[in-house]
C-alpha positions in Angstrom: -53.5 -41.9 -67.9 -52.2 -42.0 -71.4 -50.2 -39.1 -72.7 -49.7 -38.3 -76.4 -46.9 -36.0 -77.7 -47.1 -34.6 -81.3 -44.0 -33.4 -83.0 -43.7 -31.7 -86.5 -40.5 -30.7 -88.3 -39.6 -29.4 -91.6 -36.8 -30.7 -93.8 -33.2 -29.6 -94.5 -31.9 -29.0 -97.9 -28.4 -30.3 -97.8 -26.0 -28.4 -100.0 -23.0 -30.6 -99.2 -19.8 -30.6 -97.2 -17.2 -27.9 -97.3 -13.5 -28.2 -96.4 -13.0 -25.5 -93.8 -9.7 -26.4 -92.1 -11.2 -25.2 -88.7 -8.8 -24.8 -85.7 -11.1 -27.2 -83.8 -9.6 -30.1 -85.9 -12.8 -30.7 -87.9 -11.9 -30.5 -91.6 -15.4 -30.4 -92.9 -18.6 -28.5 -92.3 -22.0 -28.6 -93.9 -24.3 -26.1 -95.3 -28.1 -26.5 -95.4 -31.3 -24.6 -95.3 -34.5 -25.5 -93.3 -37.7 -25.6 -95.3 -41.3 -26.2 -93.9 -42.2 -28.9 -96.4 -41.9 -31.7 -96.9 -41.8 -32.5 -93.2 -42.0 -35.1 -90.5 -45.0 -35.5 -88.2 -45.0 -38.2 -85.6 -46.9 -38.9 -82.4 -45.7 -40.8 -79.4 -47.9 -42.0 -76.6 -47.7 -44.1 -73.5 -48.7 -47.7 -74.1 -48.8 -51.0 -72.4 -46.1 -52.2 -74.8 -43.7 -50.8 -77.3 -45.2 -50.4 -80.8 -44.1 -48.7 -84.0 -46.5 -47.7 -86.7 -44.3 -46.7 -89.7 -43.1 -47.9 -93.1 -40.9 -50.9 -93.3 -38.0 -48.6 -94.3 -38.2 -46.4 -91.2 -39.6 -48.7 -88.5 -36.3 -50.5 -87.7 -34.5 -47.1 -87.4 -37.2 -45.8 -85.0 -36.7 -48.9 -82.8 -33.0 -48.4 -82.8 -33.3 -44.7 -82.0 -35.8 -45.4 -79.2 -33.6 -48.0 -77.6 -30.5 -45.8 -77.9 -32.4 -42.9 -76.4 -33.5 -45.0 -73.4 -29.9 -46.1 -72.8 -28.5 -42.6 -72.9 -31.1 -40.5 -71.1 -31.1 -39.9 -67.3 -32.7 -42.9 -65.5 -35.3 -40.7 -63.8 -36.5 -39.4 -67.2 -36.4 -42.7 -69.1 -39.7 -43.1 -71.0 -41.5 -46.4 -70.4 -43.4 -48.4 -73.1 -44.7 -46.3 -75.9 -46.4 -46.3 -79.3 -44.6 -44.4 -82.0 -46.7 -43.4 -85.1 -45.2 -41.7 -88.2 -48.0 -39.6 -89.6 -45.9 -38.0 -92.3 -42.4 -38.9 -93.4 -39.7 -37.0 -95.3 -38.7 -38.9 -98.4 -35.5 -40.9 -97.6 -32.2 -40.6 -99.5 -33.3 -37.4 -101.1 -30.9 -34.9 -99.4 -33.6 -33.6 -97.1 -32.2 -34.8 -93.8 -34.9 -37.3 -93.3 -32.9 -39.5 -90.8 -31.7 -36.6 -88.6 -35.1 -34.8 -88.6 -37.0 -38.0 -87.7 -34.5 -39.1 -85.1 -34.6 -35.6 -83.4 -38.4 -35.5 -83.6 -38.5 -38.9 -81.8 -36.0 -37.7 -79.2 -38.0 -34.5 -78.6 -41.1 -36.6 -78.1 -39.4 -39.1 -75.8 -37.9 -36.3 -73.7 -41.3 -34.8 -73.1 -42.8 -38.2 -72.4 -40.1 -38.7 -69.8 -41.0 -35.4 -68.2 -38.1 -33.3 -69.6 -38.7 -30.0 -71.3 -36.3 -27.8 -73.3 -33.6 -30.4 -73.8 -31.0 -28.9 -76.1 -30.9 -30.3 -79.7 -27.3 -31.4 -79.3 -28.3 -33.5 -76.3 -31.3 -35.0 -78.1 -28.9 -35.8 -81.0 -26.4 -37.5 -78.6 -29.2 -39.6 -77.1 -30.3 -41.1 -80.4 -26.8 -41.3 -81.9 -26.9 -38.6 -84.5 -23.8 -36.4 -85.2 -21.3 -39.0 -84.0 -19.2 -39.2 -87.1 -15.9 -37.4 -86.8 -15.7 -34.3 -89.0 -19.4 -34.1 -89.6 -22.0 -32.2 -87.7 -25.5 -33.2 -88.4 -27.6 -31.5 -85.8 -30.7 -29.7 -86.9 -33.2 -28.6 -84.2 -36.6 -30.3 -84.7 -38.5 -27.2 -83.5 
């Protein structure tokens, strides 16, 4: 039986990095604001083989995030072959958090496809490799 997961996110207006000299050792923090539009909409469904239906710009990143997700999620929840379709994309390189929002939307869909529910955003980000740069926190919940 085929299962389809639909995820929709908003975008994040990124106002830049701030030097905060935090006791945690992180010297920078970010400020942003979530907005409903533009947004990312994607669907992920079980499939006989892996497929990605997206623009040439985002398709390789979706493949990378999917593979990274599979490597980092618990074996018992590892999603099998799936078809990923980007229905609506946030414009890239425009300060709207398109990469993070799309990566987290995909991670949320893959977690549900693998039978997990309510996985924290920080764990979804870890599984797709977002927020790994020292001194930068780039985690924005997709829902």
